[in-house]
Wavefront OBJ file of the C-alpha trace (Angstrom):
o trace
v 71.537 27.279 81.204
v 72.663 27.380 77.579
v 69.995 30.011 76.753
v 71.088 32.195 79.685
v 74.698 31.957 78.481
v 73.742 33.092 74.997
v 71.782 36.041 76.409
v 74.742 36.967 78.586
v 77.120 36.808 75.614
v 74.812 39.015 73.531
v 74.552 41.515 76.388
v 78.326 41.491 76.786
v 78.734 42.237 73.050
v 76.404 45.222 73.289
v 78.030 46.584 76.439
v 81.616 46.196 75.240
v 81.076 47.177 71.633
v 82.222 43.720 70.485
v 80.928 42.727 67.019
v 77.459 41.204 67.150
v 77.580 39.999 63.509
v 78.316 36.415 62.454
v 82.057 35.813 62.515
v 82.162 33.499 59.474
v 83.937 34.119 56.195
v 83.502 37.389 54.345
v 82.131 36.207 51.005
v 82.683 38.210 47.844
v 81.285 37.260 44.436
v 83.266 38.326 41.391
v 80.975 38.227 38.359
v 83.004 38.967 35.231
v 83.768 37.974 31.642
v 85.959 34.952 32.227
v 85.032 34.090 28.633
v 83.382 36.102 25.857
v 84.319 39.246 23.891
v 85.930 40.999 26.891
v 87.681 37.917 28.291
v 91.130 39.576 28.333
v 89.780 42.485 30.402
v 87.937 40.235 32.837
v 90.915 38.003 33.536
v 93.102 41.014 34.284
v 90.498 42.320 36.737
v 90.427 38.965 38.540
v 94.228 38.895 38.797
v 94.276 42.434 40.168
v 91.456 41.756 42.625
v 93.252 38.788 44.181
v 96.627 40.577 44.261
v 94.955 43.598 45.840
v 93.247 41.539 48.540
v 96.568 39.916 49.391
v 98.325 43.288 49.559
v 95.602 45.098 51.502
v 95.389 42.340 54.135
v 99.153 41.949 54.495
v 98.973 38.487 52.948
v 96.511 37.120 55.510
v 93.322 37.338 53.402
v 91.585 38.273 56.673
v 90.002 41.342 58.221
v 89.449 41.375 61.973
v 89.877 37.603 62.109
v 87.343 36.959 59.309
v 88.647 35.126 56.261
v 87.899 36.612 52.840
v 86.720 34.149 50.205
v 86.089 35.064 46.570
v 83.553 33.169 44.462
v 84.088 33.515 40.711
v 81.207 33.520 38.219
v 81.509 33.822 34.420
v 78.868 36.070 32.829
v 80.330 35.461 29.327
v 79.486 39.082 28.491
v 75.755 38.231 28.448
v 73.419 40.608 30.362
v 70.756 38.015 31.250
v 73.385 35.561 32.495
v 75.130 38.206 34.582
v 71.810 39.180 36.144
v 70.953 35.601 37.133
v 74.468 34.857 38.402
v 74.421 37.895 40.661
v 70.973 36.971 42.026
v 72.213 33.435 42.761
v 75.335 34.782 44.468
v 73.261 36.977 46.778
v 70.464 34.467 47.415
v 72.152 31.048 47.335
v 75.834 31.698 48.041
v 74.931 34.347 50.655
v 77.759 36.633 49.571
v 78.215 39.841 51.515
v 78.957 41.926 48.435
v 79.834 41.534 44.768
v 82.410 42.946 42.341
v 82.060 43.293 38.558
v 81.194 43.051 35.784
v 83.421 43.689 32.770
v 80.774 44.774 30.265
v 78.643 47.903 30.610
v 75.668 46.073 29.109
v 75.936 43.363 31.757
v 76.359 45.941 34.507
v 73.153 47.753 33.571
v 71.262 44.452 33.805
v 72.783 43.744 37.225
v 72.066 47.062 38.953
v 68.429 46.268 39.892
v 69.527 42.930 41.371
v 71.753 44.682 43.916
v 68.815 46.894 44.867
v 66.428 43.936 45.137
v 68.737 42.010 47.479
v 69.957 45.154 49.279
v 73.604 44.175 48.801
v 76.538 46.196 47.492
v 77.735 45.783 43.912
v 81.165 47.361 43.443
v 81.366 48.004 39.700
v 84.775 47.340 38.157
v 85.549 47.950 35.329
v 82.294 48.632 33.381
v 82.397 52.257 32.197
v 78.989 53.514 30.983
v 77.870 56.748 32.652
v 74.377 55.340 33.250
v 75.767 52.922 35.868
v 76.349 55.774 38.304
v 73.872 57.949 36.409
v 70.187 57.492 35.690
v 70.272 53.702 36.299
v 72.093 54.016 39.639
v 70.832 52.983 43.066
v 72.371 53.402 46.514
v 73.873 49.883 46.547
v 76.131 50.686 43.590
v 79.710 51.887 44.029
v 82.299 52.103 41.253
v 86.105 52.104 41.412
v 86.386 52.023 37.608
v 86.354 55.297 35.730
v 83.128 56.354 34.016
v 82.551 57.581 30.460
v 82.597 61.217 31.589
v 86.017 60.839 33.215
v 87.289 59.240 30.004
v 85.695 61.939 27.885
v 86.731 64.986 29.899
v 90.337 63.828 30.065
v 90.458 62.893 26.360
v 88.923 66.220 25.357
v 91.947 67.955 26.906
v 94.087 66.820 23.966
v 91.893 68.113 21.112
v 89.322 70.641 22.351
v 90.607 73.655 20.425
v 88.929 76.248 18.237
v 88.655 75.237 14.591
v 89.041 71.500 15.196
v 86.589 69.160 13.435
v 86.033 65.863 15.235
v 84.420 62.576 14.212
v 83.855 59.674 16.606
v 84.241 55.951 15.975
v 82.604 53.789 18.620
v 80.891 50.468 19.257
v 77.127 50.357 19.038
v 76.297 49.460 22.655
v 76.222 51.129 26.067
v 79.991 51.654 26.375
v 80.334 53.267 22.965
v 77.169 55.371 22.964
v 77.630 56.618 26.536
v 81.256 57.357 25.706
v 80.356 59.462 22.661
v 77.635 61.331 24.549
v 80.023 62.183 27.379
v 82.750 63.177 24.921
v 80.376 65.519 23.057
v 79.311 67.061 26.362
v 82.963 67.607 27.309
v 83.910 69.460 24.118
v 83.542 73.221 24.424
v 85.420 74.475 21.343
v 85.910 71.644 18.825
v 82.977 70.651 16.617
v 81.561 67.133 16.120
v 80.922 66.557 12.405
v 80.166 62.811 12.302
v 79.398 59.882 14.625
v 80.195 56.380 13.373
v 78.815 53.398 15.313
v 79.789 49.836 14.390
v 78.762 46.450 15.843
v 80.692 45.403 18.957
v 82.322 42.438 17.172
v 83.330 44.293 13.968
v 86.501 43.011 12.274
v 86.157 44.681 8.851
v 86.331 48.451 9.261
v 86.491 49.359 5.571
v 83.010 50.836 5.165
v 83.073 52.665 8.495
v 86.450 54.249 7.807
v 85.298 55.344 4.353
v 82.295 57.104 5.895
v 84.637 58.851 8.319
v 86.879 59.951 5.431
v 83.923 61.245 3.440
v 82.712 63.271 6.429
v 86.151 64.724 7.223
v 88.299 65.056 4.102
v 87.025 68.449 2.919
v 86.830 70.102 6.342
v 89.201 73.041 6.840
v 91.671 73.240 9.729
v 92.628 70.450 12.084
v 90.702 67.172 11.731
v 90.619 64.353 14.275
v 88.928 60.999 14.853
v 88.238 60.041 18.472
v 88.129 56.238 18.849
v 86.089 54.734 21.713
v 86.543 50.968 21.452
v 86.824 47.914 23.699
v 87.543 44.294 22.850
v 89.806 41.973 20.947
v 89.803 43.670 17.512
v 90.317 47.439 17.811
v 90.290 49.493 14.586
v 93.787 50.960 14.829
v 95.532 48.690 12.323
v 92.795 49.449 9.803
v 93.069 53.193 10.524
v 96.845 53.011 10.075
v 96.463 51.160 6.761
v 94.190 53.973 5.531
v 97.121 56.405 6.023
v 94.710 59.134 7.102
v 97.240 61.731 8.233
v 99.254 61.674 5.027
v 96.322 61.409 2.608
v 93.712 63.605 4.274
v 95.363 65.385 7.200
v 93.154 63.421 9.616
v 94.649 62.623 13.048
v 93.629 59.764 15.340
v 93.066 60.186 19.082
v 92.009 57.615 21.666
v 92.157 56.568 25.307
v 94.325 53.911 26.896
v 93.878 50.170 26.492
v 95.424 46.851 27.384
v 99.021 46.336 26.236
v 98.257 43.861 23.385
v 95.747 46.331 21.910
v 98.302 49.126 22.226
v 100.672 47.301 19.877
v 98.811 49.025 17.041
v 99.439 52.406 18.718
v 103.045 52.149 17.473
v 101.628 53.085 14.069
v 100.661 56.477 15.513
v 103.761 58.035 17.113
v 102.798 61.374 18.636
v 99.133 60.346 19.002
v 97.580 61.946 22.072
v 94.819 60.885 24.405
v 94.148 60.167 28.043
v 94.354 56.896 29.888
v 93.042 55.382 33.103
v 96.316 53.578 33.848
v 99.697 52.609 32.458
v 102.078 50.831 34.800
v 104.960 53.242 34.184
v 103.053 56.447 34.970
v 101.864 56.589 38.630
v 104.585 57.023 41.244
v 103.368 55.725 44.608
v 104.022 52.766 46.967
v 100.855 50.857 46.006
v 101.703 50.924 42.306
v 105.275 49.907 43.081
v 103.951 46.932 45.041
v 101.585 45.924 42.239
v 104.260 46.180 39.545
v 106.772 44.196 41.621
v 104.266 41.455 42.504
v 103.059 41.166 38.920
v 106.579 40.931 37.491
v 107.416 38.300 40.100
v 104.398 36.137 39.263
v 103.982 36.707 35.521
v 107.372 38.086 34.338
v 105.428 40.969 32.796
v 104.006 44.334 33.913
v 100.459 44.717 35.222
v 97.959 45.881 32.646
v 95.100 48.375 32.406
v 92.417 46.301 34.132
v 94.782 44.619 36.610
v 95.094 48.004 38.299
v 91.302 48.287 38.389
v 90.846 44.966 40.145
v 93.568 45.944 42.614
v 91.781 49.252 43.298
v 88.495 47.434 43.963
v 90.251 45.224 46.497
v 91.774 48.243 48.222
v 88.338 49.858 48.509
v 86.771 46.714 49.964
v 89.468 46.106 52.575
v 89.632 49.794 53.544
v 85.870 49.737 54.186
v 85.976 46.432 56.076
v 88.801 47.619 58.304
v 86.787 50.746 59.095
v 83.748 48.651 60.097
v 85.831 46.194 62.113
v 84.913 43.437 59.667
v 81.186 44.118 59.882
v 79.595 43.392 56.487
v 76.140 44.817 57.238
v 75.167 46.596 54.036
v 73.939 49.862 55.544
v 77.052 50.138 57.664
v 79.252 49.566 54.619
v 77.336 52.170 52.605
v 77.678 54.736 55.372
v 81.402 53.952 55.632
v 82.092 54.022 51.897
v 80.264 57.251 51.057
v 82.980 59.890 50.905
v 85.657 57.301 51.764
v 89.175 57.785 50.414
v 91.455 54.817 49.775
v 94.883 54.173 48.260
v 95.189 52.526 44.844
v 97.888 51.980 42.190
v 96.722 55.316 40.725
v 97.071 57.131 44.032
v 94.178 58.204 46.212
v 90.581 57.675 45.094
v 87.453 58.957 46.844
v 83.885 57.689 46.481
v 81.722 60.701 45.753
v 78.821 60.699 48.198
v 76.208 61.730 45.633
v 76.656 58.819 43.197
v 79.387 56.582 44.681
v 81.638 57.183 41.661
v 85.343 57.025 42.498
v 86.976 60.375 41.826
v 90.452 59.709 40.462
v 93.305 60.995 38.327
v 93.538 60.420 34.579
v 96.686 60.738 32.480
v 97.119 62.833 29.316
v 99.653 60.938 27.191
v 101.584 61.118 23.927
v 102.548 57.869 22.185
v 106.217 57.028 21.673
v 107.267 54.180 19.370
v 110.021 52.722 21.552
v 111.775 49.663 20.009
v 112.236 48.234 23.524
v 108.459 47.638 23.789
v 106.044 45.761 21.532
v 103.350 48.369 22.239
v 103.162 52.126 21.731
v 104.378 53.661 24.992
v 102.091 56.339 26.489
v 104.441 58.979 27.848
v 102.930 61.266 30.450
v 102.100 64.783 29.310
v 100.070 65.759 32.371
v 98.299 64.119 35.292
v 94.698 65.352 35.239
v 93.678 65.361 38.895
v 90.114 64.782 40.140
v 89.649 68.403 41.167
v 90.499 69.512 37.609
v 87.644 67.491 36.084
v 84.079 68.706 36.443
v 82.541 65.226 36.306
v 78.741 65.604 36.064
v 76.445 64.036 38.645
v 73.900 62.295 36.435
v 71.747 60.325 38.879
v 68.367 61.308 40.272
v 69.137 60.967 43.977
l 1 2 3 4 5 6 7 8 9 10 11 12 13 14 15 16 17 18 19 20 21 22 23 24 25 26 27 28 29 30 31 32 33 34 35 36 37 38 39 40 41 42 43 44 45 46 47 48 49 50 51 52 53 54 55 56 57 58 59 60 61 62 63 64 65 66 67 68 69 70 71 72 73 74 75 76 77 78 79 80 81 82 83 84 85 86 87 88 89 90 91 92 93 94 95 96 97 98 99 100 101 102 103 104 105 106 107 108 109 110 111 112 113 114 115 116 117 118 119 120 121 122 123 124 125 126 127 128 129 130 131 132 133 134 135 136 137 138 139 140 141 142 143 144 145 146 147 148 149 150 151 152 153 154 155 156 157 158 159 160 161 162 163 164 165 166 167 168 169 170 171 172 173 174 175 176 177 178 179 180 181 182 183 184 185 186 187 188 189 190 191 192 193 194 195 196 197 198 199 200 201 202 203 204 205 206 207 208 209 210 211 212 213 214 215 216 217 218 219 220 221 222 223 224 225 226 227 228 229 230 231 232 233 234 235 236 237 238 239 240 241 242 243 244 245 246 247 248 249 250 251 252 253 254 255 256 257 258 259 260 261 262 263 264 265 266 267 268 269 270 271 272 273 274 275 276 277 278 279 280 281 282 283 284 285 286 287 288 289 290 291 292 293 294 295 296 297 298 299 300 301 302 303 304 305 306 307 308 309 310 311 312 313 314 315 316 317 318 319 320 321 322 323 324 325 326 327 328 329 330 331 332 333 334 335 336 337 338 339 340 341 342 343 344 345 346 347 348 349 350 351 352 353 354 355 356 357 358 359 360 361 362 363 364 365 366 367 368 369 370 371 372 373 374 375 376 377 378 379 380 381 382 383 384 385 386 387 388 389 390 391 392 393 394 395
């Protein structure tokens, strides 16, 4: 009798279109740098992810009656650890999908794991182009910006005839991919030197001297493009070198977390392009994030908080479209070409490589005494359709 009842229920589900998947919790693993060199970034992403899930589900943490649970795992910024943690999350914790990681090096180690277990990895915020480029597979989606989006938007500020450019970057995937993409984006300015330093560098003396030697005698406008992530950025050291006054060398860079941008106050008028600053986007989702963050932390949301929030919006948008069905192939089909609202406005997953197409913001730094950081004032929103972001995978 019991067997006949089960068969009848299954038949009813097929006939009525009712979900035939297991109606348990929707399990999400968040593998990120809870500790390690990028700890500050990882913690912001986690905060944003949880705030975004609350917002996107109207505070219920449910989609179609299924509760969303998030399992946190600390990769410590170590590629081998991130790889094993993701495998355990898929195999032992039976998560439906995963989010993370913080580091590009960790992300590159994790990509084959998603393919092996045939489960989605939503990359946020790791940046290296290779993630949605030559190391990509169909289980990888990314809400974070990639190196090309950073590079194309940053090139807007300095790509002029007669400009000599040197780069200062960290010697790992984020830095090297960032420089490559930046070089590819420049059409008029000329790269005259590339300086790579260890990821954990704290003494920039020798590197800055090499930059000075390469730039000081160049005619015309001279600029250093800084591509750096982590707790000790080089901006205080660059300011101490007094490059503009002594050698006519300007400094350009992208956005960063607010504590790191304290050193930007030394460079009023400095230009660049950023992924996010809480005061720039004007839309209801950003207003909700800013209000919720001020309420909970008495401070504005930061660079990577917005990224975690965007990842949550993508996940819930996809789950609502599938009626809560977490079958991987159904999610992939739903997410390819899918648009979703974020604190930055609308993003769209490009079908070819699952990279989120999104706006970037050309800024100019203002040293406002009301803020402890250099304030990036909007010069121009660079919209997705204005950026020719290369498709670098082999699909």
